C-alpha positions as CSV (number, residue, x, y, z in Angstrom):
1,M,-0.3,-16.6,-9.8
2,L,-0.6,-13.1,-8.3
3,A,-2.5,-10.9,-10.8
4,T,-3.6,-7.4,-11.1
5,D,-5.1,-5.3,-14.0
6,S,-4.8,-2.2,-12.0
7,Q,-3.8,0.6,-14.2
8,D,-1.5,2.1,-11.3
9,P,-0.3,-0.7,-9.0
10,S,1.7,1.2,-6.6
11,G,1.0,0.3,-2.9
12,L,-1.0,-2.7,-4.3
13,G,1.9,-3.6,-6.3
14,E,4.1,-3.4,-3.6
15,H,2.0,-5.6,-1.5
16,M,1.9,-8.2,-4.2
17,I,5.8,-8.1,-4.5
18,T,6.1,-8.6,-0.8
19,L,3.7,-11.4,-0.8
20,G,5.2,-13.1,-3.6
21,E,8.6,-12.9,-2.2
22,A,7.4,-14.4,1.0
23,L,5.3,-17.0,-0.7
24,S,8.2,-18.0,-2.9
25,E,9.7,-20.2,0.2
26,R,6.7,-22.5,-0.5
27,F,5.5,-21.9,-4.0
28,E,6.4,-21.1,-7.6
29,I,5.1,-17.8,-8.0
30,V,4.5,-15.5,-11.0
31,L,3.3,-12.0,-10.6
32,A,1.1,-10.6,-13.6
33,G,-0.1,-7.0,-14.5
34,P,-1.1,-5.0,-17.4
35,N,1.4,-4.3,-20.2
36,R,0.8,-0.4,-19.8
37,A,3.6,2.0,-18.4
38,L,2.8,1.8,-14.8
39,G,2.2,-1.8,-14.9
40,M,5.2,-2.6,-16.7
41,A,7.1,-0.6,-14.1
42,F,5.5,-2.7,-11.4
43,L,6.6,-5.8,-13.0
44,G,10.1,-4.4,-13.5
45,R,10.4,-3.9,-9.7
46,A,9.3,-7.5,-9.3
47,A,12.0,-8.9,-11.8
48,R,14.6,-6.9,-10.0
49,R,13.5,-8.7,-6.8
50,G,14.0,-12.0,-8.4
51,L,10.3,-12.8,-9.2
52,R,9.1,-14.4,-12.4
53,I,6.5,-12.2,-14.2
54,K,4.0,-12.0,-17.0
55,A,2.7,-9.2,-18.9
56,I,-1.1,-9.1,-19.5
57,D,-2.5,-7.5,-22.6
58,L,-5.8,-6.1,-21.3
59,D,-7.2,-5.8,-24.8
60,R,-6.5,-9.6,-25.4
61,L,-7.4,-11.5,-22.3
62,D,-8.1,-14.6,-24.4
63,L,-4.2,-14.6,-24.6
64,F,-4.1,-14.5,-20.9
65,T,-6.6,-17.4,-20.7
66,H,-4.6,-19.5,-23.0
67,W,-1.6,-18.8,-20.9
68,L,-3.1,-19.7,-17.7
69,R,-4.2,-23.2,-19.4
70,S,-0.7,-23.9,-20.5
71,S,1.2,-22.6,-17.4
72,R,0.5,-25.4,-15.0
73,A,-0.9,-22.7,-12.8
74,S,-2.6,-24.1,-9.6
75,L,-4.5,-21.0,-8.3
76,L,-5.0,-17.4,-9.5
77,H,-4.9,-14.7,-6.9
78,V,-6.4,-11.5,-8.1
79,H,-5.8,-8.2,-6.3
80,A,-8.1,-5.3,-6.7
81,G,-7.5,-1.8,-5.6
82,I,-11.2,-0.7,-6.0
83,G,-14.5,-2.7,-6.6
84,W,-14.2,-2.2,-10.5
85,E,-10.9,-3.8,-10.9
86,G,-10.2,-7.4,-11.5
87,H,-13.6,-8.5,-12.9
88,D,-12.3,-9.7,-16.2
89,L,-9.1,-11.6,-14.3
90,V,-11.5,-13.4,-12.1
91,R,-13.5,-14.4,-15.0
92,H,-10.8,-15.7,-17.2
93,G,-9.4,-17.4,-14.1
94,K,-12.2,-19.5,-13.8
95,A,-12.5,-20.2,-17.5
96,S,-9.2,-21.7,-17.0
97,A,-10.6,-24.0,-14.6
98,L,-8.9,-22.5,-11.6
99,P,-9.6,-21.7,-8.0
100,V,-9.7,-17.9,-7.8
101,V,-8.9,-15.9,-4.8
102,R,-9.4,-12.1,-4.7
103,T,-7.9,-9.4,-2.1
104,E,-9.6,-6.2,-1.6
105,H,-7.1,-3.6,-0.8
106,L,-9.6,-0.7,-0.1
107,P,-12.9,-0.5,1.6
108,Y,-16.2,-0.9,-0.6
109,L,-16.6,2.6,-2.5
110,L,-18.9,1.6,-5.2
111,T,-21.9,3.8,-5.3
112,S,-23.2,3.4,-8.9
113,P,-26.1,0.7,-9.1
114,V,-24.4,-0.7,-12.3
115,Q,-21.2,-1.1,-11.0
116,Q,-22.5,-2.5,-7.6
117,A,-24.6,-5.3,-9.6
118,A,-21.3,-5.9,-11.8
119,Y,-19.3,-6.6,-8.5
120,R,-21.8,-9.0,-7.1
121,A,-22.0,-10.7,-10.2
122,M,-18.3,-11.2,-10.4
123,L,-18.2,-12.3,-6.8
124,Q,-20.1,-15.7,-7.7
125,S,-17.2,-16.7,-9.6
126,V,-14.6,-16.0,-6.4
127,D,-13.8,-19.0,-4.3
128,A,-12.5,-17.1,-1.5
129,R,-11.9,-13.5,-0.8
130,I,-9.3,-11.7,1.5
131,A,-9.6,-8.3,3.2
132,V,-6.3,-6.5,4.0
133,S,-7.9,-5.3,7.1
134,Q,-10.8,-5.8,9.7
135,A,-12.1,-2.4,8.3
136,V,-12.1,-3.3,4.7
137,F,-13.7,-6.5,5.6
138,D,-16.6,-4.8,7.5
139,T,-17.5,-2.7,4.4
140,H,-17.5,-5.7,2.1
141,A,-19.3,-8.0,4.3
142,G,-22.7,-9.0,2.8
143,Q,-21.8,-8.6,-0.9
144,G,-21.8,-12.4,-1.5
145,G,-19.2,-14.5,-3.3
146,G,-16.6,-17.0,-1.7
147,R,-16.0,-17.0,2.0
148,Q,-14.1,-13.9,3.2
149,T,-11.1,-13.7,5.4
150,V,-9.1,-10.9,7.1
151,V,-5.2,-11.4,6.4
152,R,-3.8,-8.0,7.5
153,N,-1.2,-6.5,5.2
154,G,2.6,-7.2,6.5
155,I,6.0,-5.8,5.2
156,A,9.2,-7.4,5.0
157,H,11.3,-4.5,6.8
158,R,14.8,-3.8,5.2
159,P,17.4,-1.6,6.9
160,A,18.6,1.6,5.1
161,A,21.1,0.9,2.5
162,A,22.5,4.5,1.7
163,S,24.1,7.0,4.0
164,A,21.6,9.4,5.6
165,A,24.0,12.3,5.0
166,E,24.5,11.5,1.3
167,L,20.7,11.3,1.0
168,R,20.1,14.4,2.6
169,A,22.6,16.1,0.4
170,T,20.9,14.7,-2.6
171,F,18.0,16.7,-1.9
172,G,19.8,19.7,-0.6
173,L,18.5,19.1,3.1
174,L,20.6,20.4,5.8
175,A,21.7,18.5,9.2
176,D,19.3,20.5,11.3
177,D,16.2,20.5,8.7
178,T,13.2,18.7,10.3
179,I,12.2,16.2,7.6
180,V,8.4,15.6,7.1
181,L,7.8,12.8,4.8
182,T,4.7,11.5,3.1
183,V,5.0,8.4,0.7
184,A,1.6,8.1,-1.1
185,R,0.1,8.3,-4.8
186,F,-1.0,11.7,-5.4
187,T,-4.8,11.2,-5.5
188,P,-7.8,12.8,-3.5
189,Q,-7.9,9.8,-1.2
190,K,-4.4,10.7,0.1
191,A,-5.2,14.3,1.1
192,H,-2.0,16.1,0.3
193,D,-4.0,19.1,-0.1
194,V,-4.7,18.8,3.9
195,L,-1.0,18.8,4.2
196,V,-0.2,21.5,2.2
197,A,-2.8,23.5,4.0
198,A,-1.2,22.5,7.4
199,A,2.2,23.6,6.4
200,P,2.4,27.3,7.1
201,A,1.3,26.7,10.8
202,V,4.2,23.9,11.1
203,L,6.7,26.6,9.3
204,Q,5.5,29.5,11.7
205,R,6.8,27.5,14.6
206,N,9.6,25.4,12.9
207,P,10.9,27.2,9.8
208,K,13.4,24.5,9.4
209,A,10.7,22.0,8.2
210,K,11.1,20.5,5.0
211,F,8.1,18.6,3.5
212,L,9.3,15.4,1.4
213,L,6.2,14.1,-0.5
214,V,7.3,10.8,-2.3
215,G,5.1,9.4,-4.9
216,S,3.3,10.4,-8.4
217,G,-0.3,10.4,-9.5
218,P,-3.0,12.6,-11.3
219,E,-3.1,15.1,-8.5
220,Q,0.4,16.0,-8.3
221,A,0.1,19.2,-10.6
222,N,-2.5,20.4,-8.5
223,I,-0.7,20.1,-5.3
224,E,2.3,21.8,-6.9
225,A,0.2,24.7,-7.8
226,A,-1.2,24.7,-4.3
227,I,2.3,24.9,-2.7
228,A,3.4,27.6,-5.4
229,K,0.2,29.6,-4.5
230,L,1.1,29.5,-0.7
231,G,4.8,30.6,-1.7
232,L,6.2,27.5,0.0
233,A,8.1,26.1,-3.0
234,D,11.3,26.2,-1.0
235,S,9.9,24.2,1.8
236,F,8.6,21.3,-0.3
237,I,10.5,18.6,-2.3
238,L,8.5,16.4,-4.5
239,P,11.3,13.6,-6.0
240,G,8.6,11.4,-7.5
241,H,8.3,7.6,-7.2
242,R,11.1,6.0,-5.2
243,D,11.8,2.5,-4.4
244,D,14.3,3.0,-1.5
245,I,11.6,3.8,1.3
246,A,13.7,2.3,3.9
247,D,16.5,4.9,2.9
248,M,14.0,7.8,3.1
249,M,12.6,6.8,6.4
250,A,16.3,6.9,7.8
251,I,16.6,10.5,7.2
252,T,12.9,11.4,8.5
253,D,11.9,13.0,11.5
254,V,8.1,12.7,11.3
255,F,6.0,10.2,9.0
256,V,2.8,11.8,7.8
257,L,-0.2,10.1,6.1
258,P,-3.3,12.5,6.0
259,S,-5.4,10.2,4.1
260,H,-9.3,10.4,4.0
261,F,-9.6,6.4,3.8
262,E,-7.1,3.5,3.7
263,G,-7.2,-0.2,3.5
264,L,-4.1,-0.8,5.7
265,P,-1.3,1.5,4.6
266,L,2.0,-0.1,3.8
267,A,3.7,3.3,4.3
268,V,2.6,3.5,7.9
269,L,3.8,0.1,8.5
270,E,7.1,0.9,7.2
271,A,7.5,4.1,9.5
272,M,6.4,1.9,12.3
273,A,9.1,-0.8,11.6
274,A,11.5,2.0,11.3
275,S,10.8,3.7,14.6
276,V,9.9,6.8,12.8
277,P,7.0,8.9,14.5
278,V,3.7,8.7,12.7
279,V,1.3,11.3,12.4
280,A,-2.0,10.0,10.8
281,T,-5.7,10.3,10.5
282,T,-8.4,8.3,12.5
283,I,-9.6,6.0,9.8
284,G,-10.0,2.3,10.0
285,G,-6.9,0.8,8.3
286,T,-4.6,3.0,9.8
287,I,-5.9,2.9,13.3
288,E,-5.6,-1.1,13.1
289,A,-2.0,-0.9,11.9
290,I,-0.8,1.6,14.9
291,G,-3.4,1.4,17.5
292,D,-6.1,3.8,18.7
293,A,-3.9,4.9,21.8
294,H,-1.4,6.3,19.5
295,P,-0.7,10.2,20.4
296,F,-0.4,11.5,17.1
297,L,-3.8,10.8,15.3
298,V,-6.0,13.6,13.9
299,P,-9.3,13.8,12.4
300,P,-9.3,13.4,8.4
301,G,-9.5,16.8,6.5
302,D,-8.5,18.9,9.6
303,A,-5.3,20.7,8.9
304,E,-5.1,22.8,12.1
305,A,-5.0,19.6,14.0
306,L,-2.6,18.0,11.5
307,A,-0.2,20.8,12.0
308,R,-0.4,20.6,15.7
309,A,0.3,17.0,15.7
310,I,3.3,17.4,13.5
311,L,4.7,20.0,15.9
312,R,4.0,17.9,18.8
313,A,5.7,14.9,17.5
314,T,8.7,16.9,16.9
315,A,8.5,19.1,20.0
316,E,7.9,16.1,22.6
317,P,10.7,13.5,22.1
318,E,9.7,11.3,25.1
319,T,6.1,11.0,23.8
320,A,7.4,10.4,20.2
321,R,9.9,7.9,21.6
322,A,7.5,5.9,23.4
323,A,5.1,5.9,20.5
324,T,7.8,4.7,18.1
325,V,8.8,1.8,20.6
326,A,5.0,0.6,20.8
327,A,4.7,1.0,17.1
328,A,7.9,-1.1,16.3
329,A,6.6,-3.7,18.6
330,R,3.1,-3.9,16.9
331,H,4.7,-4.2,13.7
332,A,7.0,-7.1,14.7
333,E,4.1,-9.0,16.4
334,H,1.5,-8.3,13.8
335,F,2.4,-6.8,10.7
336,T,5.5,-8.9,9.3
337,A,5.5,-10.4,5.7
338,A,6.1,-14.0,7.0
339,R,2.8,-13.7,9.0
340,M,0.7,-12.5,6.0
341,A,2.3,-15.1,3.8
342,A,1.3,-17.7,6.2
343,Q,-2.2,-16.8,6.6
344,T,-2.6,-16.3,2.7
345,A,-1.1,-19.8,2.3
346,E,-4.0,-21.1,4.7
347,V,-6.7,-19.6,2.2
348,Y,-5.1,-21.3,-0.6
349,A,-4.8,-24.8,1.4
350,P,-8.4,-26.1,0.1
351,W,-7.4,-26.0,-3.4
352,L,-3.7,-27.2,-3.1
353,P,-3.1,-31.0,-2.3
354,T,-0.6,-31.3,0.4
355,S,1.8,-32.5,-2.2
356,F,1.5,-29.3,-3.8
357,T,2.3,-27.1,-0.7
358,Q,6.0,-27.3,-1.9
359,G,6.6,-26.0,-5.3
360,A,3.0,-25.5,-6.2
361,N,2.7,-23.2,-9.4
362,L,1.1,-19.9,-8.6
């Protein structure tokens, strides 16, 4: 079973769905998430992709324990977006006499001594830990708990299904508009405010630029207010959460992720696989994905540098083409869903007898 108690399992949830699909070739997989609005949306996406699901009542985790004991589950794999998530799921997994694997999707960010102590105590019940990048691994090293392994994120790239012309028309975009896409939750981590601050310099040189910010989250209203304050409402489109990211990439001229920190961002991998030029920040997980020789990397928080990189990615087609070829090759070699699933299965192996590797119930 792959489980999370994250209140907003956006990128984390997409990782779980991708992993679940890939592991389904060897195991019986169930995805579990909280029975709250965003958790149920995640489970709905998983069900539409053909995966078995289980809604968790976070106020009655004793019911979850009972379900684990009666479900013939062989292993519980807990996914945590930040250090205070997943503690109760780990405990209830152990109370059900299951081996527990925990994946950390973000660097170690806990600063409260109380939270740090609770995290270390929880880790004593974890049999194995996975970090989604070396950068995440390094920040969690020395915290204790089960053995820790790096299994880098991967995606199953799907070609666009919709017509690019029709999708542009849906958003009122013209054929000669330059589409700058961001796919990210609206949180301070993702630094949408830096992109908004960079937009006037981009528009001064390229008035046809349109900024397409896909996602939702608690900072959306603040970002919308910042856009309005700069008088840029006609240059920004905020369509909310979308599941058709491959289609969005097909209409995109430049993908931008200005984050302050990342584990290993799936949206960057999507852009790499789709051969879309990527402008991103020089942070550990992103550099692991795209490589430190990538020509469109900028310091986090630097709006001027971000604007210059966006303009360069559109004004230097040969540089952009070479970068996308290299990025697509990196994806194919290092960041596929099949590779991620195979390495995850290796982590599971000590607790699954050989006879269980075909059809084990996870």
